[in-house]
VORONU-466209 format. One record per atom (N, C-alpha, C): y negated, x negated, z. Coordinates in steps of 0.001 Angstrom, whole numbers, plus 500000, padded with zeros to 6 digits. Example, Ala and Ser with C-alpha at 12.3 -4.5 7.8 and 13.67 -1.06 7.14 Angstrom:
<titors>
505690486810507800
504500487700507800
503300486800507800
502250487150507080
501060486330507140
499970487100507870
</titors>
This chain:
<titors>
744646504492390916
743954505989390913
743380506309392059
742005506470392287
741471506950393617
741783508465393621
741802508897394800
742132510321395103
741340510744396332
740911511897396287
740280512595397609
741528513114398399
741340512907399746
742335513477400739
742124514890400926
741108515470400519
741118516919400728
740616517666399461
740740518916399184
740134519561397998
741054519499396950
740485520137395852
741231520131394627
741608518924393806
740784517852394237
740932516528393486
742380515976394057
742716516209395250
744173515838395686
745209516495394860
745196517863394765
746099518464393940
745985518037392484
744820517644391847
744610517331390554
745497515870390397
745187515011391355
745641513539391278
747308513703391428
747709514517392311
749349514616392597
750055514964391354
749292516110390697
749884516789389424
749917515810388292
748873514957388340
748719514001387206
749707512943387397
749704512232388480
750535511330388788
751996511681388618
752435512891389004
753696513401388683
754052513344387229
753112513841386635
753360513991385047
753445512685384348
752485511774384826
752534510395384191
754101509686384665
754601509991385686
755798509314386124
756843509904385311
756853511048384637
757823511405383687
757592510696382393
756648510069382153
756307509155381044
756627507611381339
756926507443382447
757320505998382748
756320505273383429
755057506057383759
754089505246384367
753943505146385877
753686503953386326
753447503594387755
752148504077388202
752189504737389363
750710505000389846
750616504537391320
749419503894391409
749042503538392712
747893504319393267
748201505306394119
747293506160394642
746430505741395885
745137505557395540
744524504790396681
743369506032397100
743669506465398566
742769507640398950
741668507294399700
740604508291399570
739369508074400172
738976509183400899
738028509253401768
737704510479402486
738656510546403868
738871511801404201
739394512107405596
740880511566405281
741451511244406465
742850510601406468
743854512029405942
744831511390405446
745904512317404851
746618513010405766
747015514341405643
747819514918406455
749366514580406262
750322515193407026
751601514845407002
752218515487405826
751898516680405260
752114517532403950
751919516545402717
750610516038402946
750253515156401803
751021513922401594
751304513309402631
751880511926402584
753493512271402168
754032513406402592
755236513865402126
755341514136400652
754309514807400256
754153515273398774
754158513968397824
753364512847398306
753370511434397434
754526510738397686
755226510777398894
756209509922399074
757527510216398158
757668511840397842
758809512111397106
758762511653395678
757475511151395161
757508510841393598
757732509293393556
758838509008393025
759279507610392960
758463506686392051
757523507320391355
756511506454390578
755102506025391072
755033506514392436
753910506634393349
753925505846394550
753024504893394762
752873504391395960
751538504476396428
751577504869397736
750392505370398399
749629504293399059
748211504197398948
747396503358399759
746519504072400466
746362504514401766
745560505149402449
744369504436402710
743140504773402386
741999504066402705
741027504499403773
739787503944403771
738976504182404881
737432504828404526
737863506170404457
736513507048404315
735811506553403079
734586506541402845
733710506274401677
733341507633400966
732682507421399670
732118508397398986
733165509347398568
732904510742398441
733648511543397880
733218511954396535
733621512931395905
733381513374394608
731688513642394814
731047513940393456
729695514109393409
729171515276394282
729987516414394600
729440517502395279
729292517097396799
730194516271397298
729861515793398674
728573514907398887
727808514608397751
726594513984398016
725467515013398496
725868516055398292
724906517103398733
724755517215400268
725717516485401051
725491516480402520
725216515160402985
725091513987401969
724764512806402290
725961511864402375
725915510728402681
727023509805402882
726889508435403651
727495507793404174
727259506731404916
727361505454403971
726095504852403629
726198503829402761
727103502745402976
727396502265404290
728008501359404666
729703501638404355
730206502669404418
731365503246404096
731676503093402432
730454503289401721
730699503134400293
730900501774400045
730004500847400854
730149499337400464
731469498803400815
731987499321401893
733310498951402394
734526499404401703
734373500638401155
735480501218400145
735464500307398965
734267500121398445
734075499371397289
734971498060397368
734627497290398381
735373496139398580
736890496093398703
737254497300399362
738638497578399567
739368497902398161
738621498575397299
739086498871396000
739449497596395180
738373496672395299
738363495558394486
739479494823395018
739763494470396321
740836493708396690
742178494311396415
742332495603396349
743500496357396076
743805496158394451
742820496156393637
742871495874392412
743403494399391992
742760493383392696
743100492169392570
744847491694392920
745262492805393925
746573492404394358
747619493294393410
747097494362392922
748037495285392163
747958494742390645
746921494232390091
746824494052388604
747244495024387968
746308496104388137
746903497378387238
746331497252385706
747093497931384840
746606498077383682
745117498885383222
744995499917384230
743836500782384229
743491501067385660
742126501211385719
741740501828387076
741004503261386901
741571504317387375
741348505577387135
740676505988388427
739300506212388243
738316506479389255
737918507932389303
738557508587390411
737974510181390589
736989510244391332
736297508871391839
734981508758392521
734170508106391535
733400508492390387
732902507638389516
731771506572390159
731427506920391291
730158505765391758
730757504401391892
732085504217391988
732514502791391894
732873502167390613
732407502854389520
732707502451388048
732113501293387742
731031500814388379
730264499544387880
730668498344388907
731638498373389735
732214497383390314
732932496469389436
732966495184389822
733584494175388751
735227494092388810
735746495394388482
737044495450388222
737558494540387036
738835494115386997
739436493294385968
739851494290384976
740493495263385160
741091496203384431
739990497150383978
740249497749382744
739311498742382298
739293500045383058
738188500477383209
737709501690384186
737514502961383431
738284504102383841
738086505488383383
737593506292384488
736320506676384305
735648507528385533
735832508895385054
736129509865386246
736350511265385962
735420511914386809
734447512725385923
733467513475386607
733917514860386959
734330515080388308
734739516374388751
733558517250389379
732381516562389734
731425517286390177
730147516263389997
728970517055390185
727631516103390079
726688516811391127
726154515713392041
725159516281393081
723818516820392510
723452516267391415
721977516710390790
722502518229390273
723497518455389683
723585519770388970
724093520777390057
724782520170391030
724888520982392484
723867521705392960
722883520644393083
721599521066393776
720907522225393111
720892522052391735
720096522952390915
720883524317390878
722150524392390740
722951525597390722
722935526090392116
723242525514393200
723577526015394412
722276526296395271
721324525421395028
720162525878395765
718903526049395042
718955525853393681
718001526335392844
716630525187392724
716953523996393315
715955523038393341
716617521655393023
715722520626393021
716116519305392729
716713518709394283
717626517696393909
718210517054394959
717155516375395804
717308516247397225
716178515715397833
715999514201397505
714869513546397958
714747512198397577
715686511209398229
716078511826399569
717077510787400413
718505510590399602
718630511367398670
720139511267397778
719715510305396632
718566510173396439
718361509222395324
719124508039395064
719248507160396136
720140505892395936
721678506342395584
722270507342396259
723850507756395900
723848508182394327
722690509035394050
722841509335392810
722511508432391732
721763507353392095
721695506390390955
722966505536390945
723687505345392097
724773504629391936
725908505528391398
725923506947391419
726753507612390692
726605507386389206
725326507444388597
725147507113387331
725474505947386925
725076504912387684
725512503485387464
726992503336387271
727841503940388073
729144504030388051
729619504750386687
729092505757386268
729567506387384885
729033505390383760
727963504685383912
727551503900382646
728469502442382841
728948502209383949
729706500917383947
731163501165383674
731645502327383420
733199502618383018
733474502467381463
734612502186381193
734843502004379782
734902503311379114
735453504435379911
735434505678379424
735074506602380507
734354507678380068
733896508903381147
734698510245380565
735325510872381507
736120512056381280
735628513157382108
735276514503381676
735096515433382381
736011516728382150
736258517533383051
737197518678382777
736809519895382069
735541519936381673
735009520905380705
733830520114379739
733590520896378581
732437520295377845
731217520697378493
731160521719379350
729899521994380194
729685521028381183
730852520411381920
730465519541382810
729988518190382121
730689517845381076
730202516564380371
728702516657379933
728363517839379391
726863517857378705
725873517889380007
726230518619381093
725397518497382300
725289517120382756
726252516392382753
726549514990383191
725703514085382322
725864514340380864
725228513321380039
723635513614380084
723198514860380237
721982515268380288
721244514675381546
722005514646382706
721227514139383933
721463512545384302
722670512063383679
722770510772383983
722961509849382722
722884510399381673
723304509620380391
722248508933379856
722407508406378467
723579508980377569
724678508064377907
725870508802377854
727269508258378244
728044508137376930
728712507161376727
729775507136375773
730848505800376082
731799505710375620
732532506871374885
732899508073376035
733084509306375482
733445510437376441
734731511062375976
735050511984376754
736242512955376419
736471513921377408
736726515194376936
737040516339377741
738481516402377879
739047516469379120
740406516747379489
740356517758380680
740833519065380367
740978519967381508
742016519442382426
742179520140383534
743082520034384619
744556520676384174
745528520235384742
746853520988384522
747406521227385764
748455522336385625
749039522860386863
750263523319386472
751623522995387379
752672523481387161
752812524952387417
753244525564386497
753627527024386776
754544527387387815
755465526586387897
756550526670388806
756106526617390394
754850526168390536
754249525857391826
753501527270392307
753056528004391313
752199529176391595
752694530296390740
753567530953391477
754273532073390582
753710533368391090
753613534491390015
753527535678390452
754449536302391369
754145537248392271
754911537787393275
754643539339393019
755264540266393822
754767541498393787
753544541808394302
752668542472393607
751499542195393702
750955543351395002
749915543099395593
749528543899396897
748111544254396571
747559545293397221
746316545864397010
745029544999397612
744954543668397293
743751543042397635
743108542049396918
741829541594397221
741159540645396190
741445539323396934
741770538275396267
741743536894396711
740611536220396401
740251535249397031
739103534211396816
739335533156397428
738752531887397146
738786530543397766
737341529986397696
736901529580399010
735456529188398876
735170528273400237
734533527257399963
734088526575401282
732797527131401706
732899527521403162
731758528307403727
730394527664403518
730297526199403751
729080525549403656
728600525411402256
729337525774401275
728940525369399891
728079526746399172
726750526419399293
725967527596398665
726421527946397235
726914526923396441
727225527245395187
728379528077394912
729186528252395996
730201529207395833
729791530519395959
728589530863396687
727935532094396778
728878532995397423
729716532652398693
730521533549399197
730051534665399903
728511534614400257
727892535552400918
727785536875399845
727630536653398551
727471537550397688
728829538474397527
729937537798397670
731365538316397545
731413539341398824
730932538814400029
731258539477401230
730397540761401092
729018540544400721
728193541685400491
728897542873399590
729510542427398473
729986543363397507
731425543908398019
731956543073399088
733280543781399568
733038544847400357
731746545162400768
731583546401401705
731804547531401011
731714547472399619
731943548635398915
733225548762398095
734146548014398731
735648547899398030
736562548767398915
737558549529398201
738721549996398822
739789549213399332
739631547996398862
740468546985399150
739876545765399938
740833545257400846
740322544040401615
740070542812400635
739287541743400973
739040540479400450
739611539635401297
740462538584400879
741089537664401632
740596536255401048
739860535480401951
739113534198401565
739703533100402202
740241532290401351
740817530839401801
739713529834401529
739880528769402653
738980527758402329
738590527126403648
737915525834403564
737586525173404761
736299525840405167
736134525838406598
735167526433407109
735160527915407072
736090528615406658
736183530133406531
737158530376407551
736819530128409028
737789530543409958
738297532088409908
739601532204410442
739905533471410356
739275534523411365
738496535419410605
737535536292411337
737709537659410605
737635538854411451
737681540099410903
736072540490411052
735449540783409854
734144541367409940
734136542767410445
735118543498410477
735241544803410720
735008545736409575
734837547044409882
734860547973408696
733409548144408232
733077548228407068
731792548526406661
731712550010406143
730441550244405545
730046551745405185
731284552173404088
731506553191403952
732379553891402946
732074553454401526
733113553130400640
732643552652399237
732132553811398507
731145553307397511
730376554270396676
731370555228395887
732669554720395687
733487555677394723
734315556606395484
734201556556396929
734520557765397607
736162557349397945
736545556130397677
738032556011398029
738491555851399510
737529555630400514
737804555499401736
737033554578402373
737149554257403546
736309553343404303
736655551831403860
735607551074403728
735778549672403439
736639548937404318
737489548013403957
738264547269404878
737635545822405002
738014545196405952
737654543842406448
737601542797405338
736599541851405250
736765540494404623
737653539536405668
738722539134405207
739514538415405917
739309537032405543
738787536045406522
738746534526406378
739990533900406735
740640533299405970
741999532888406007
741918531357406548
740888530739406573
741058529316406852
741536528428405874
741662527135406032
742377526352405160
743716526630404995
744214526684403728
745733526979403493
746022525681402676
747407525402403081
748133524375402372
748506524974400931
749098524157400066
749318524387398756
750231525731398667
751153525583399680
752322526909399674
751793528071399995
750854527973401033
750339529144401679
749184529829400554
748371528723399881
747518529348399058
748237529981397822
749453529353397388
750220530047396183
750675531287396620
750933531409397889
751568532733398155
750457533807398334
749195533548398750
748028534331398897
747745534851397311
747839533750396472
747368534150394882
748561534880394321
749780534601394643
750889535344394088
751000536804394374
750391537210395520
750458538501396030
749335539235395656
748219538543395357
746925539212395094
746777540007393819
746228541076393632
746145541656392375
744949541245391431
743994540679392259
742591540449391685
742302539316392320
741594538256391465
741035536891392156
739552536957391718
738576536818392841
737200536804392479
736694535407392760
735932534894391949
735050533553391991
733809533622391299
732873534314392197
731499534619391514
730584533442391935
730934532290391396
730338530984391970
729002530866390953
728079529854391312
727027529477390826
727086528241390041
728241527351390502
728411525972390042
729876525674390039
730517525348388917
732006525154388887
732308524125387731
732393522811387844
732747522025386734
734073522465386079
735125522784386829
736405523506386123
736880524493386866
737306524517388123
737809525549388881
739500525607388869
740042524767389636
741390524488389707
742061525812390258
741462526297391100
741909527577391917
741921528725390934
740895528760389976
741010529690388981
742225529664388124
742546528307387638
743812528148386913
744996528593387708
744879528278388965
746255528633389862
746171530147390077
744949530956390057
745196532322390161
745592532804388843
745256532467387722
745727532840386554
747273532718386453
747685531630386671
749160531376386593
749953532287387782
749183532610388867
749925533411389809
749739535127389406
749265535290388240
749148536614387598
748074537513388296
746862536868388610
745939537793389197
745045538065387920
744297539470387934
743199539707386975
742029538957387585
741255538332386770
740142537459387013
738874538074386963
738170537922388066
736656538159387888
735754537006388351
735083536433387348
734465535098387301
733089535277386900
732222534258387559
730954534184387241
730859533800385531
729736534368384835
729639534016383513
728566532870383464
729455531623383749
728709530492383806
729264529603382613
728442528535382034
729133527896380912
730462527409381048
730774526795382211
732254526228382349
733357527131382465
733054528256383013
734190529307383213
734229530109381945
733158530380381246
733144531101380036
733765530214378950
733621529008379018
734344527954378035
735703528158378170
736391528405379512
737736528501379586
738388529884379597
737763530766379886
738355532082380319
737714533415379534
736826532928378669
736146534140377995
737073534928377256
737310536244377231
738174537033376563
739402537490377421
739622536838378519
740818537167379285
740343537440380916
739230537388381026
738531537844382363
737506538581382472
737148539245383446
735831540003383732
734753538851383977
733677538794383267
732642537831383506
731432538435383875
730957538037385034
729653538702385595
728601537707385840
727374538102385570
726212537158385860
726185536662387340
726015535517387610
725952534783388717
724891535320389485
725127535610390981
724146536085391636
723758537627391707
724540538234390746
724418539874390645
725420540474391453
725035541162392416
725971541648393439
726519542969392817
725573543759392197
725895545110391682
727058544979390505
726806543866389664
727776543618388595
729124543146389262
729094542250390137
730455541884390921
731132543085391323
730307543936392102
730854545016392775
731538545861391591
730689546117390603
731178547230389672
732461546574388938
732560545349388684
733715544631388054
734878544698388892
734907544487390094
735982544670391258
736330546069391388
735389547081391594
735900548341391629
736431548779390506
736003548604389099
736613548880388009
738222548467387779
738308547237388319
739756546647388372
740608547309389369
740118547697390454
740854548277391403
741344549762391213
740527550402390344
740623551694389897
741564551786388695
741709550693387864
742263550757386592
743457549731386545
744730550017387040
745786549236386871
746231548742385760
746002549491384651
746296549046383231
745382547846382811
744194548107383156
743229546827382907
743750545662383626
744063545733384903
744508544849385623
745677543941385005
746475544749384823
747652544070384106
747517543327382708
746698543955382019
746155543350380811
745482542174380858
744464542090381678
743804540847382064
744630539794382825
745601539963383694
746417539103384202
747435538637383333
747967539342382378
748823538823381430
748189537844380350
746908538129379903
746037537352379122
745847536013379790
745215536101380923
744997534771381581
746080534066381923
747141534505382325
748376533701382572
748777533061381433
748856533789380059
749406533058378813
748437531918378380
747135532122378842
746065531036378545
746500529859379550
746669530047380726
746731529067381648
748199528375381445
749138529007381070
750471528304380834
750339527164379618
749198527285379026
749134526212377981
748556525063378614
747974525051379836
747425523990380317
748436523134381279
749134522565380763
750511522036381398
750043520402381837
750783520016382951
750521518558383368
750910517732382444
751997517973381750
752454517132380513
751618516879379480
750785518147379090
749814517932378085
748647517032378567
748185517363379827
747094516582380372
747397514959380432
748699514677380931
749135513341381113
749005512724379606
749451513388378597
749302512887377366
748019512432376805
747046513259377127
745630513050376898
745134511969377701
745642511944378970
744979510699379736
745592509223379252
746793509353378809
747356508016378193
746746507577376909
746328508778376176
745597508294375056
744256507708375535
743577508118376436
742232507742377113
742416506400377606
743559506018378168
743917504773378982
744038503577377778
744831504078376586
744965503141375588
743512502664374953
742667503951374859
741582503650374217
740415502831375038
740535503008376366
739803502522377260
740289500716377320
741474500585377053
741820499158376936
741712498356375600
741252499186374640
740844498466373412
739771497645373573
739575496617372726
738605495552372843
737086496387372666
737092497292371719
735650497954371644
735964499523371401
735937500195372635
736248501561372585
735150502366371563
735655503285370799
734621503820370067
734322505276370526
733108505889370319
732659506974371026
733473508158370377
733768509055371195
734490510150370704
733527511480370501
733483512096369515
732773513498369286
733425514513370145
732485515549370504
732874516492371343
733658517433370650
733408517629369483
733872518604368502
735475518194368437
736343519355368435
737744519056368267
738544518679369550
737811518590370706
738561518084371750
738999519369372764
738605520414372339
738764521568373153
739578522713372116
740177523568372973
741145524506372190
739986525434371362
740377526206370301
739752526712369637
738715527786370181
739371528481371281
738401529515371793
737331528955372575
737359527665372978
736110527058373672
735243526144373050
735346526119371658
734281525427370789
733089526181370883
732121525775371655
730830526525371427
729743525585372030
728491525901371752
727425525282372371
727268525693373902
727035524581374747
726883524831376134
725677524703376679
724886525669377005
723638525645377570
723430524968378769
722116524138378905
721859523633380147
721474524580381322
722029524524382520
721603525432383491
720054525501383662
719735526887383809
718086526980384114
717677526283385082
716549525556384750
715769524857385709
716074523385385457
717146523006384984
717477521575384844
716513520781383825
716118521504382866
715203520900382016
713979520591382435
</titors>
């Protein structure tokens, strides 16, 4: 299994590997991207079913294509993965970096779509990806077509990917899982939590910061490139609740610190333009936060009915939703309880069982295509529209 050394893919990979271990599966975790931190090495080393294989850079998930990549690193990482597979002789190659899916692996390949550069550019920047990224995008598409199975975390992400890179088959939708014991609700405090990479236009952190000027509560933002900064006090909130407090950029937080931030937050805001799944949203729901999310296909698919959904890019709607929850503790508790109940159903054990089914099917002589219908919980079965502009 390939894994990113940073971001949500690391958490996803470790959670899945741990759950597979409880089913007797041995996992060799091959990491690409930045070097692992001491905490990550410790986290992997305590799992008896996991052997860690630190790699040497290379392409990350599709969103990283937004910033380009070194083609030499991609080629070198591909050779390293092939050599590793020849030595280990695995039953399945699980690629969290799909662009390696067309390499001549001996074992069947399952490619996971965590994000996609083409849809990221449309959602985050409102335009097509630059021509300079065409070779990487073509390789990403070739990797998907070279895999025996393609998995996406939401139906929305799968339909976007199929529209932009397909047709793809066989395909499967499998959401992420998170252990509830790792993200527990705590005594709630009056602040709004968020998690966003400062450089990522699709996270729309500026929109949240603008809305925060009108809130009586502080907004605390965790994420890479969100250094700890106090923006100072803004104008008085429109509701007359008193002077607005600072937006606090907390910087990168490890898993324990992020769980603490979410566990104490009364509200979690995620007004993004692009989100194939949203692992932090799942963690916030488990932590007992009331959710304020963008009304985009992937988040609607998962959280409709248990979260406040606001149009992406609409600062007034975002502000009104946050002010409404700040002023209505009963509504906060209602949404928090409902979203946590739904999140508790997304267990790592359930996800591991679905992946084992996919692994078995990928290993069959002729994997059969799977229909999208019936692969999602009942509340999520709906047509997913293509984002504006993509067509």
